[in-house]
DOVEX-996125 format. One record per residue (C-alpha): residue number from 0; residue in three letters; z, y, x. Coordinates in steps of 0.25 Angstrom, whole numbers, padded with zeros to 4 digits, always signed. Layout:
<sites>
{NUM, "ALA", {Z, Y, X}} ...
</sites>
This chain:
<sites>
{0, "MET", {+1531, +0148, +0714}} {1, "SER", {+1546, +0152, +0717}} {2, "GLU", {+1541, +0165, +0725}} {3, "CYS", {+1532, +0170, +0714}} {4, "LEU", {+1537, +0183, +0707}} {5, "PHE", {+1531, +0180, +0694}} {6, "CYS", {+1536, +0165, +0694}} {7, "LYS", {+1550, +0171, +0696}} {8, "MET", {+1548, +0179, +0684}} {9, "VAL", {+1543, +0167, +0676}} {10, "ASN", {+1555, +0159, +0681}} {11, "GLY", {+1565, +0169, +0677}} {12, "ASP", {+1569, +0173, +0692}} {13, "ILE", {+1564, +0187, +0690}} {14, "GLN", {+1565, +0194, +0676}} {15, "PRO", {+1552, +0202, +0673}} {16, "ASP", {+1551, +0212, +0661}} {17, "VAL", {+1545, +0202, +0652}} {18, "VAL", {+1536, +0206, +0641}} {19, "TYR", {+1530, +0193, +0637}} {20, "GLU", {+1533, +0178, +0640}} {21, "ASP", {+1528, +0165, +0634}} {22, "ASP", {+1528, +0150, +0640}} {23, "ASP", {+1517, +0153, +0650}} {24, "VAL", {+1517, +0168, +0652}} {25, "LEU", {+1526, +0179, +0657}} {26, "ALA", {+1523, +0194, +0656}} {27, "PHE", {+1532, +0205, +0661}} {28, "ARG", {+1531, +0220, +0665}} {29, "ASP", {+1525, +0223, +0679}} {30, "VAL", {+1536, +0230, +0688}} {31, "ASN", {+1525, +0239, +0693}} {32, "PRO", {+1518, +0243, +0681}} {33, "GLN", {+1504, +0249, +0682}} {34, "ALA", {+1503, +0253, +0667}} {35, "PRO", {+1513, +0256, +0656}} {36, "LEU", {+1512, +0241, +0652}} {37, "HIS", {+1510, +0232, +0664}} {38, "VAL", {+1514, +0218, +0662}} {39, "LEU", {+1511, +0205, +0670}} {40, "VAL", {+1508, +0192, +0663}} {41, "ILE", {+1510, +0180, +0671}} {42, "PRO", {+1509, +0165, +0668}} {43, "LYS", {+1522, +0158, +0670}} {44, "LYS", {+1514, +0147, +0678}} {45, "HIS", {+1512, +0152, +0692}} {46, "ILE", {+1497, +0155, +0695}} {47, "ALA", {+1495, +0164, +0708}} {48, "THR", {+1482, +0170, +0705}} {49, "ILE", {+1470, +0170, +0696}} {50, "ASN", {+1464, +0161, +0707}} {51, "ASP", {+1474, +0151, +0704}} {52, "LEU", {+1471, +0149, +0689}} {53, "GLU", {+1467, +0135, +0685}} {54, "PRO", {+1459, +0131, +0673}} {55, "GLY", {+1472, +0127, +0666}} {56, "ASP", {+1477, +0141, +0667}} {57, "ALA", {+1467, +0147, +0658}} {58, "GLU", {+1476, +0147, +0646}} {59, "LEU", {+1488, +0152, +0654}} {60, "THR", {+1479, +0164, +0659}} {61, "GLY", {+1475, +0167, +0645}} {62, "ARG", {+1490, +0167, +0641}} {63, "LEU", {+1492, +0179, +0651}} {64, "PHE", {+1481, +0187, +0643}} {65, "LEU", {+1487, +0184, +0630}} {66, "ALA", {+1501, +0188, +0635}} {67, "ALA", {+1494, +0201, +0640}} {68, "ARG", {+1488, +0204, +0626}} {69, "ARG", {+1502, +0201, +0619}} {70, "ILE", {+1509, +0210, +0629}} {71, "ALA", {+1499, +0222, +0627}} {72, "GLU", {+1501, +0220, +0612}} {73, "GLN", {+1516, +0220, +0612}} {74, "GLU", {+1516, +0232, +0621}} {75, "GLY", {+1507, +0239, +0611}} {76, "LEU", {+1496, +0241, +0621}} {77, "ASP", {+1486, +0231, +0617}} {78, "ALA", {+1477, +0240, +0608}} {79, "ARG", {+1477, +0251, +0619}} {80, "GLY", {+1473, +0241, +0630}} {81, "TYR", {+1478, +0234, +0642}} {82, "ARG", {+1473, +0228, +0655}} {83, "THR", {+1476, +0214, +0660}} {84, "VAL", {+1474, +0212, +0675}} {85, "MET", {+1476, +0199, +0683}} {86, "ASN", {+1474, +0201, +0699}} {87, "CYS", {+1471, +0190, +0708}} {88, "ASN", {+1475, +0190, +0722}} {89, "ALA", {+1480, +0202, +0731}} {90, "GLU", {+1467, +0210, +0732}} {91, "ALA", {+1467, +0211, +0717}} {92, "GLY", {+1481, +0215, +0716}} {93, "GLN", {+1489, +0203, +0714}} {94, "SER", {+1502, +0204, +0720}} {95, "VAL", {+1510, +0193, +0713}} {96, "TYR", {+1503, +0179, +0714}} {97, "HIS", {+1506, +0174, +0700}} {98, "LEU", {+1495, +0176, +0690}} {99, "HIS", {+1498, +0189, +0682}} {100, "LEU", {+1491, +0197, +0672}} {101, "HIS", {+1494, +0212, +0672}} {102, "VAL", {+1494, +0219, +0658}} {103, "LEU", {+1493, +0234, +0659}} {104, "ALA", {+1492, +0244, +0648}} {105, "GLY", {+1497, +0257, +0643}} {106, "ARG", {+1488, +0266, +0650}} {107, "PRO", {+1473, +0267, +0652}} {108, "MET", {+1467, +0257, +0662}} {109, "ASN", {+1456, +0262, +0671}} {110, "TRP", {+1445, +0254, +0676}} {111, "PRO", {+1442, +0249, +0687}} {112, "PRO", {+1457, +0246, +0690}} {113, "GLY", {+1462, +0247, +0704}} 
</sites>
């Protein structure tokens, strides 16, 4: 996916502000943060949307949430609370078509969102 912004980050063509990385996952600070902590957690494998997930992606998807937990802990915000959000397609707010999990923390989160 040579035109995908997040794939360019995975490939090293663009250098994000990385907060976590392992063999399967890359997490970096959002350039337009909506909370004091706003990190995007992505699989290194290109998957465009939740609708494109396959049964074989279940473990990888779980790794995104484990990375979110680790990030909240390393930022000292796990006990206070944090929100994870994954948007699917334009009407839900997805603007980059590479699966990504938002991790937001550091302020009270209202409900319902948006």
